[in-house]
ZAMARGU-4260 file (C-alpha; in steps of 0.2 Angstrom, whole numbers, plus 5000, padded with zeros to 4 digits):
<rodrens>
0) 5151/5322/5641 | 5152/5325/5659 | 5140/5338/5665 | 5153/5347/5673 | 5164/5350/5657
5) 5145/5356/5648 | 5141/5367/5661 | 5158/5376/5662 | 5159/5379/5645 | 5141/5387/5646
10) 5147/5398/5659 | 5164/5403/5650 | 5153/5406/5635 | 5140/5418/5643 | 5156/5427/5653
15) 5166/5431/5638 | 5150/5434/5626 | 5146/5448/5641 | 5164/5454/5641 | 5164/5456/5624
20) 5147/5463/5623 | 5156/5478/5634 | 5169/5480/5623 | 5160/5483/5606 | 5147/5493/5614
25) 5160/5502/5622 | 5171/5505/5607 | 5155/5511/5597 | 5154/5526/5610 | 5172/5530/5608
30) 5170/5529/5589 | 5157/5543/5590 | 5166/5553/5603 | 5178/5554/5590 | 5166/5563/5578
35) 5162/5546/5568 | 5146/5540/5563 | 5137/5528/5574 | 5140/5510/5567 | 5127/5497/5568
40) 5139/5483/5571 | 5143/5489/5586 | 5127/5490/5594 | 5129/5474/5604 | 5114/5466/5600
45) 5121/5450/5593 | 5129/5445/5609 | 5113/5443/5618 | 5109/5426/5610 | 5125/5420/5614
50) 5124/5426/5631 | 5106/5415/5632 | 5114/5402/5624 | 5129/5399/5636 | 5117/5402/5650
55) 5104/5387/5645 | 5119/5376/5642 | 5124/5377/5660 | 5106/5377/5667 | 5103/5362/5656
60) 5121/5354/5662 | 5116/5356/5678 | 5100/5350/5681 | 5104/5334/5671 | 5116/5333/5683
65) 5104/5334/5697 | 5090/5323/5690 | 5101/5309/5686 | 5110/5311/5703 | 5130/5313/5697
70) 5138/5315/5712 | 5152/5320/5704 | 5147/5336/5705 | 5150/5345/5723 | 5134/5354/5721
75) 5125/5339/5716 | 5133/5328/5732 | 5128/5343/5743 | 5111/5346/5738 | 5104/5330/5729
80) 5101/5311/5736 | 5095/5295/5726 | 5079/5297/5734 | 5075/5314/5731 | 5060/5316/5721
85) 5059/5322/5702 | 5051/5341/5709 | 5065/5343/5723 | 5078/5337/5711 | 5073/5351/5699
90) 5071/5365/5712 | 5088/5360/5718 | 5097/5371/5706 | 5093/5385/5718 | 5093/5377/5734
95) 5111/5382/5737 | 5122/5396/5735 | 5131/5391/5718 | 5115/5386/5711 | 5106/5403/5715
100) 5120/5413/5707 | 5117/5400/5691 | 5099/5404/5690 | 5102/5423/5693 | 5114/5421/5678
105) 5101/5413/5667 | 5086/5425/5671 | 5097/5440/5668 | 5102/5435/5651 | 5083/5431/5647
110) 5080/5448/5651 | 5095/5453/5641 | 5087/5444/5626 | 5069/5453/5628 | 5078/5469/5629
115) 5086/5467/5612 | 5070/5459/5606 | 5059/5473/5613 | 5070/5487/5605 | 5076/5478/5589
120) 5071/5493/5578 | 5081/5505/5590 | 5095/5495/5591 | 5106/5509/5587 | 5097/5521/5599
125) 5112/5528/5610 | 5099/5525/5625 | 5097/5508/5621 | 5114/5504/5618 | 5119/5511/5635
130) 5105/5502/5642 | 5115/5485/5634 | 5131/5490/5640 | 5124/5490/5657 | 5116/5473/5656
135) 5132/5465/5647 | 5141/5472/5663 | 5130/5467/5675 | 5129/5450/5667 | 5148/5449/5666
140) 5149/5452/5685 | 5136/5437/5690 | 5144/5425/5678 | 5161/5430/5685 | 5156/5424/5702
145) 5152/5408/5692 | 5171/5405/5688 | 5177/5410/5704 | 5171/5409/5721 | 5152/5402/5717
150) 5157/5388/5704 | 5142/5377/5702 | 5154/5363/5692 | 5167/5361/5704 | 5171/5342/5704
155) 5172/5329/5720 | 5191/5326/5724 | 5194/5307/5727 | 5180/5295/5729 | 5164/5300/5721
160) 5151/5297/5734 | 5136/5282/5731 | 5123/5294/5740 | 5122/5313/5742 | 5118/5323/5757
165) 5100/5329/5749 | 5092/5346/5748 | 5088/5355/5767 | 5074/5346/5773 | 5064/5362/5774
170) 5069/5363/5754 | 5059/5346/5751 | 5042/5348/5762 | 5033/5358/5750 | 5029/5362/5733
175) 5029/5380/5733 | 5049/5378/5733 | 5045/5377/5716 | 5037/5393/5713 | 5042/5406/5727
180) 5061/5408/5721 | 5058/5410/5703 | 5046/5424/5704 | 5058/5432/5718 | 5071/5429/5706
185) 5061/5437/5690 | 5057/5452/5700 | 5075/5455/5709 | 5083/5453/5692 | 5070/5462/5682
190) 5075/5479/5690 | 5091/5478/5680 | 5081/5484/5665 | 5075/5499/5673 | 5092/5504/5680
195) 5101/5500/5664 | 5089/5513/5655 | 5090/5527/5670 | 5109/5524/5665 | 5107/5527/5647
200) 5095/5541/5649 | 5108/5551/5660 | 5122/5546/5651 | 5115/5553/5635 | 5106/5568/5643
205) 5087/5561/5637 | 5079/5562/5653 | 5062/5567/5646 | 5047/5557/5650 | 5047/5546/5634
210) 5060/5535/5641 | 5051/5534/5659 | 5036/5527/5651 | 5048/5511/5644 | 5056/5511/5662
215) 5038/5510/5668 | 5034/5495/5660 | 5048/5485/5665 | 5047/5491/5682 | 5029/5484/5683
220) 5034/5467/5675 | 5048/5465/5690 | 5036/5474/5703 | 5022/5461/5698 | 5033/5447/5701
225) 5041/5451/5716 | 5025/5455/5724 | 5020/5438/5718 | 5036/5430/5725 | 5033/5440/5743
230) 5016/5433/5746 | 5022/5415/5739 | 5037/5415/5752 | 5024/5421/5767 | 5014/5406/5762
235) 5029/5393/5761 | 5036/5400/5777 | 5018/5398/5786 | 5015/5381/5777 | 5032/5375/5781
240) 5041/5383/5797 | 5029/5376/5810 | 5028/5392/5820 | 5010/5399/5814 | 5016/5413/5806
245) 5020/5421/5789 | 5032/5436/5791 | 5045/5437/5805 | 5056/5453/5800 | 5068/5441/5795
250) 5084/5452/5788 | 5082/5441/5773 | 5065/5445/5772 | 5066/5463/5775 | 5080/5464/5761
255) 5067/5458/5748 | 5053/5470/5756 | 5066/5484/5753 | 5066/5485/5733 | 5048/5481/5733
260) 5042/5496/5743 | 5055/5508/5732 | 5048/5500/5715 | 5030/5505/5722 | 5035/5520/5725
265) 5043/5523/5708 | 5026/5516/5700 | 5016/5529/5707 | 5028/5545/5704 | 5031/5541/5688
270) 5013/5544/5682 | 5016/5563/5691 | 5032/5564/5677 | 5021/5556/5663 | 5007/5568/5666
275) 5016/5583/5672 | 5033/5582/5668 | 5038/5583/5687 | 5048/5573/5700 | 5062/5568/5686
280) 5076/5567/5699 | 5064/5557/5710 | 5061/5545/5698 | 5078/5542/5692 | 5084/5538/5709
285) 5070/5527/5714 | 5076/5517/5699 | 5093/5517/5705 | 5089/5514/5722 | 5077/5499/5719
290) 5091/5490/5709 | 5105/5495/5722 | 5093/5487/5734 | 5092/5471/5725 | 5111/5470/5725
295) 5111/5474/5744 | 5097/5460/5746 | 5110/5448/5736 | 5122/5454/5748 | 5113/5450/5766
300) 5107/5433/5758 | 5124/5426/5750 | 5136/5433/5761 | 5135/5423/5777 | 5132/5440/5787
305) 5116/5435/5792 | 5110/5419/5801 | 5093/5415/5793 | 5082/5400/5787 | 5081/5410/5772
310) 5099/5413/5770 | 5115/5403/5763 | 5125/5402/5778 | 5143/5398/5772 | 5151/5411/5758
315) 5165/5421/5752 | 5155/5431/5739 | 5153/5446/5753 | 5167/5457/5748 | 5163/5456/5728
320) 5146/5458/5731 | 5145/5474/5744 | 5160/5481/5731 | 5148/5480/5717 | 5132/5489/5727
325) 5145/5503/5730 | 5150/5503/5711 | 5129/5505/5708 | 5128/5518/5720 | 5142/5527/5715
330) 5138/5526/5695 | 5119/5529/5698 | 5118/5543/5711 | 5135/5552/5702 | 5127/5551/5685
335) 5111/5560/5694 | 5121/5573/5700 | 5131/5576/5684 | 5115/5578/5675 | 5107/5590/5689
340) 5104/5605/5676 | 5094/5595/5664 | 5083/5585/5677 | 5075/5602/5682 | 5056/5601/5681
345) 5046/5612/5670 | 5035/5618/5683 | 5030/5613/5701 | 5014/5605/5710 | 4999/5617/5708
350) 4989/5609/5723 | 4996/5600/5737 | 4980/5593/5740 | 4976/5585/5722 | 4983/5570/5715
355) 5002/5575/5713 | 5002/5577/5731 | 4994/5563/5737 | 5008/5554/5723 | 5021/5563/5733
360) 5014/5558/5752 | 5013/5541/5746 | 5030/5542/5738 | 5037/5549/5756 | 5028/5535/5766
365) 5034/5521/5755 | 5052/5527/5755 | 5052/5532/5773 | 5047/5516/5779 | 5059/5507/5766
370) 5074/5517/5776 | 5066/5513/5794 | 5067/5494/5787 | 5085/5497/5780 | 5090/5504/5798
375) 5083/5490/5807 | 5090/5478/5797 | 5108/5484/5794 | 5111/5490/5812 | 5113/5474/5821
380) 5126/5468/5806 | 5135/5487/5810 | 5134/5486/5828 | 5143/5469/5829 | 5156/5474/5817
385) 5160/5490/5825 | 5156/5484/5845 | 5159/5465/5842 | 5144/5462/5852 | 5126/5455/5846
390) 5112/5465/5847 | 5094/5462/5840 | 5082/5472/5832 | 5064/5462/5833 | 5047/5464/5826
395) 5040/5477/5839 | 5052/5489/5832 | 5046/5488/5814 | 5028/5484/5818 | 5028/5501/5828
400) 5031/5508/5810 | 5022/5496/5798 | 5004/5499/5807 | 5004/5517/5804 | 5011/5516/5787
405) 4998/5503/5782 | 4985/5514/5789 | 4991/5530/5779 | 4992/5519/5764 | 4975/5513/5763
410) 4969/5530/5767 | 4978/5535/5752 | 4971/5521/5741 | 4955/5526/5746 | 4958/5545/5742
415) 4970/5547/5728 | 4960/5539/5713 | 4947/5551/5715 | 4957/5566/5717 | 4959/5578/5701
420) 4976/5584/5692 | 4980/5601/5698 | 4966/5606/5707 | 4955/5601/5721 | 4933/5603/5721
425) 4928/5600/5738 | 4909/5597/5733 | 4916/5584/5718 | 4926/5575/5730 | 4914/5572/5741
430) 4901/5566/5728 | 4915/5553/5723 | 4919/5548/5741 | 4903/5550/5748 | 4897/5530/5745
435) 4916/5523/5750 | 4914/5534/5767 | 4899/5526/5772 | 4904/5508/5767 | 4920/5510/5779
440) 4908/5518/5792 | 4897/5505/5791 | 4911/5492/5791 | 4916/5499/5808 | 4899/5499/5816
445) 4896/5481/5810 | 4913/5475/5818 | 4909/5484/5833 | 4892/5476/5833 | 4900/5459/5829
450) 4909/5460/5845 | 4927/5466/5838 | 4937/5477/5850 | 4953/5486/5848 | 4957/5504/5839
455) 4969/5495/5827 | 4958/5481/5821 | 4944/5492/5819 | 4954/5507/5810 | 4962/5494/5799
460) 4946/5485/5794 | 4936/5502/5790 | 4950/5511/5780 | 4953/5493/5770 | 4933/5495/5767
465) 4935/5512/5761 | 4949/5508/5749 | 4940/5495/5741 | 4923/5504/5739 | 4935/5517/5730
470) 4943/5503/5719 | 4927/5495/5715 | 4918/5511/5710 | 4932/5514/5698 | 4931/5498/5690
475) 4914/5497/5688 | 4912/5514/5680 | 4926/5507/5667 | 4916/5491/5665 | 4900/5500/5660
480) 4910/5513/5650 | 4916/5498/5641 | 4899/5492/5638 | 4894/5508/5633 | 4907/5507/5618
485) 4902/5490/5614 | 4919/5482/5617 | 4912/5472/5632 | 4913/5470/5652 | 4930/5462/5654
490) 4937/5475/5642 | 4934/5486/5657 | 4946/5478/5668 | 4960/5479/5656 | 4975/5492/5655
495) 4985/5501/5668 | 4971/5512/5676 | 4959/5497/5679 | 4973/5483/5682 | 4979/5495/5695
500) 4962/5495/5702 | 4963/5475/5702 | 4979/5477/5711 | 4971/5488/5724 | 4959/5476/5727
505) 4970/5464/5731 | 4980/5473/5743 | 4962/5477/5752 | 4959/5459/5753 | 4977/5454/5759
510) 4974/5469/5772 | 4960/5461/5778 | 4967/5444/5780 | 4983/5452/5788 | 4974/5461/5801
515) 4962/5448/5806 | 4975/5435/5808 | 4987/5445/5819 | 4975/5453/5828 | 4963/5439/5835
520) 4975/5424/5833 | 4971/5411/5846 | 4985/5399/5852 | 4987/5385/5865 | 4996/5369/5868
525) 4982/5357/5872 | 4982/5340/5878 | 4973/5326/5868 | 4968/5308/5873 | 4963/5297/5859
530) 4944/5299/5856 | 4940/5312/5866 | 4934/5329/5859 | 4943/5345/5864 | 4937/5361/5862
535) 4947/5377/5857 | 4942/5395/5850 | 4927/5388/5842 | 4934/5372/5835 | 4932/5353/5841
540) 4949/5343/5839 | 4950/5324/5841 | 4963/5315/5842 | 4962/5298/5834 | 4979/5289/5835
545) 4998/5289/5829 | 5003/5281/5812 | 5022/5279/5804 | 5025/5284/5787 | 5041/5274/5779
550) 5045/5279/5761 | 5061/5280/5751 | 5059/5300/5752 | 5051/5303/5769 | 5051/5293/5786
555) 5038/5302/5798 | 5029/5299/5814 | 5012/5307/5811 | 4997/5312/5824 | 4980/5309/5817
560) 4968/5324/5820 | 4950/5325/5817 | 4945/5345/5815 | 4927/5350/5818 | 4920/5331/5816
565) 4926/5335/5797 | 4943/5330/5789 | 4959/5321/5798 | 4975/5330/5798 | 4992/5324/5800
570) 5004/5334/5810 | 5021/5327/5810 | 5039/5325/5814 | 5047/5319/5800 | 5065/5314/5789
575) 5067/5318/5771 | 5081/5309/5760 | 5087/5297/5773 | 5087/5290/5790 | 5101/5301/5797
580) 5095/5317/5789 | 5086/5331/5801 | 5070/5330/5809 | 5059/5343/5806 | 5041/5346/5812
585) 5028/5347/5797 | 5014/5356/5803 | 4996/5351/5795 | 4983/5365/5792 | 4964/5364/5790
590) 4961/5380/5779 | 4945/5388/5775 | 4938/5404/5769 | 4934/5410/5787 | 4950/5405/5794
595) 4964/5393/5796 | 4968/5379/5811 | 4985/5376/5812 | 4992/5360/5821 | 5009/5355/5826
600) 5016/5341/5836 | 5034/5336/5839 | 5032/5318/5847 | 5042/5324/5862 | 5028/5331/5875
605) 5029/5350/5867 | 5026/5358/5851 | 5032/5373/5841 | 5019/5388/5841 | 5017/5386/5859
610) 5025/5405/5866 | 5018/5404/5885 | 5030/5391/5891 | 5019/5379/5895 | 5029/5362/5892
615) 5019/5347/5896 | 5033/5337/5907 | 5021/5321/5909 | 5007/5315/5898 | 4992/5304/5901
620) 4995/5287/5893 | 4992/5288/5874 | 4988/5305/5875 | 4998/5319/5865 | 5003/5338/5867
625) 4995/5347/5852 | 5000/5364/5846 | 4985/5374/5840 | 4985/5391/5830 | 4967/5398/5827
630) 4970/5410/5812 | 4955/5419/5807 | 4954/5424/5788 | 4971/5419/5784 | 4967/5412/5766
635) 4962/5431/5762 | 4981/5433/5761 | 4984/5421/5749 | 4969/5425/5738 | 4975/5445/5740
640) 4991/5440/5732 | 4983/5432/5719 | 4973/5446/5714 | 4988/5459/5714 | 4998/5445/5701
645) 4981/5445/5691 | 4982/5465/5691 | 5000/5467/5687 | 4995/5456/5672 | 4980/5466/5668
650) 4989/5482/5670 | 5003/5478/5657 | 4990/5475/5643 | 4985/5488/5632 | 4970/5498/5637
655) 4958/5505/5625 | 4966/5520/5615 | 4955/5537/5614 | 4957/5548/5601 | 4956/5564/5611
660) 4969/5570/5623 | 4958/5572/5638 | 4953/5557/5640 | 4938/5563/5651 | 4930/5571/5637
665) 4927/5553/5630 | 4917/5548/5643 | 4896/5549/5646 | 4892/5566/5650 | 4886/5562/5667
670) 4901/5551/5671 | 4914/5564/5665 | 4907/5578/5676 | 4906/5566/5692 | 4922/5555/5688
675) 4941/5557/5691 | 4953/5560/5677 | 4956/5543/5674 | 4975/5540/5676 | 4974/5532/5693
680) 4984/5530/5708 | 4988/5514/5699 | 4996/5504/5711 | 4996/5500/5729
</rodrens>
C-alpha cells in the first residue's frame, strides 16, 4: 500500500481520536454539572493509545517513503535524493515544514500516552481529566494542520521525478541534525503537560501544592530536554554555518530561549510554593506563559514571517498558529483571573534576604530578560507590519542586557544555595560562603597574574568560580552524608537537590567557556603558501595542498592544513546531493581542552569568518586565503551542556527519603549547624 494512503490514514485516525477524546471527556464534565456521579467510561484514557497508534503509523509511513526514496510524495521529492545517506534520509522527517509538524504531533501523542500511564490509577480525578481534555485539544489542533495547510502526504501531480531535490545542504553536513531538533521538540512539546495540569487545577479550583509538585516533575523533564537541545543547536551552528560563532540572537534562537527562561524561573519559584505555599499566581502564570511561548516560537519558525537559517521560509500556517497562541493566552490567564480568590497565599515572605527573597529576585531577572528578548524579537516584525519598513535589532541590544543578567544569575547561584528559609544569620552565612568567596577572589587574582584584562571577563570568571565552589561544597556534603548513611558516594549525587547542584556546575562550566571564547577570540584572514608555516595567536598553520572529493553524496574541494604540527584538517567548499545543488562552506575545527582553531576556506580568495573587510584580491601562485578563528575554552561549553543534561536526569531520580519532616535534623550534628536546609536553589 502506498505510503501516502497509509500515512494519511494514520493522521486521520489520530485527529479523529483526539476530537472524540475531547467530546467524551467534555461529556463527562457536562454529566457531572447536572448532578450525576462521575462515569469512569468518560475519562478519555482509552483514546490515548489510538492517538499514539495513528501517529506511529503516519511517522512510519513517512520514514519508509524517505528511506525508499518514494518521490510520489511531494515532501520526499523536495527533501530527499537517491544519493542522500540513510541518516539524513531519516532526519528528513524534520527537514521541512510539514514533516516537522508530523514529528510535533508524534511527540505530543507520546506525552499524552505517558500522562495516561502515569495517572492510570487516578484517571477519574477531575484534574487529570481536565489535563487529558487539554492534551486532546492541542493534539487535535496539530493533526488538524496536517489535514490542511501542512499535509505531509500530498502526492505529486503528473509525472513522478526520477531524482529528488535532496535536503538543504546545511541539513546533511553534520550528524548533530539527528539529535538537536528532537531534543528541542521534546522540550517544547513537553511543556504542554504542565499547561494542561495548570488548566486542570484552575478549572477545578484545586490550586494547592500537591498538583504543583506533579507539574514541577513534568516541567523538569521538558526543561532538561530543551536545555540540551539549545546547547546542541549552538554546537550545530558552530560546526556547520562557518562563521565561527554559536549564538547570533537570531529570532528563531530567541524564540527557543524564551520558554527556557520562563521554565527555569518556574523550577525555582515552585520550590517556594512547595515549602511555604507562596507564589501560587506567579507559578501558574509561568506554566501558562512557558507553553504560550512555545506556540509563539512555533509561529515564528513556521509562519514564514522571519528570514532565518533556522526557519521554514514558505508557509501559510501563520494565521492558525497565531490564533492558537491567542487562544492559549486568553484561556490560561483568563482562568487565573477567574480563580484569583483561591490563589491567595497563606502568608508572605518573612525575610527578603532569605532563600525566598533570592528566588523572587531570580525570577524577576529571568522573566525580565525573557521580556527583553521578546521585545527585541517582535519589534522588527511589528514595525514592518505597521510602517512597511524594515528595521533590525542586533546583538548589541541583546548583549547589553545579557551580560549583566548573566552576572546576577551567577551571583544568585553562588549565594542562594546557602541561604536559609525565613531568616538570615550573618555569621552562619559567612561561614558557608567564606571558602567560595576566597576561591572567587583568588581566581580573579590568578587571571590578572596570567595576563587577563578587562572588567567583564574578570568579573565573570570570579563569579563563576564563586558559584562553582558553592555547588561543589553542597555536593561534597551530600556525598559525605550519603557515605555515613551507608548508601555509597554516588547516592549523594541523586535527587532534586544534588542533581540541581550538578546542573549548577554545568552552567558554570558553560559560563567559563562562553566568557573565554567571546572575550579572547582572535580572528584573521591569512595567506598560506604550500609548506610555509604561518604563526597566528599561538598556533602554527601549514598549508599542504588541495584535494578533490567526489562521492555520490558530496562533491568538495578541500584545503589540507596542518595545525601545530599535528593532525591535518580539511576546510572545504561542498555540494551535496548532486552537481547542481547549493555550494556551501564546510569549516574544519581543531578542538581541544584549552581552545579551538576554526578554519574556513571558500576557494575564491576570501573567507567567511573575516569581518575586517580584508579580502585578498590577488593571491600568490598556489597560495590560499584561509579564515582562522582561535577561541579559548570553546569545548567547555559543550561539556557544560552535557553536565546540565546529566544533572537534570539526576534531579528526576528519587533521592533518599528521610523520616523526619525536618531534613536538617537528619544530618550529623556538625553538618546541621553549619549547612543550609538541603532544599536547594535547584536549577540555574
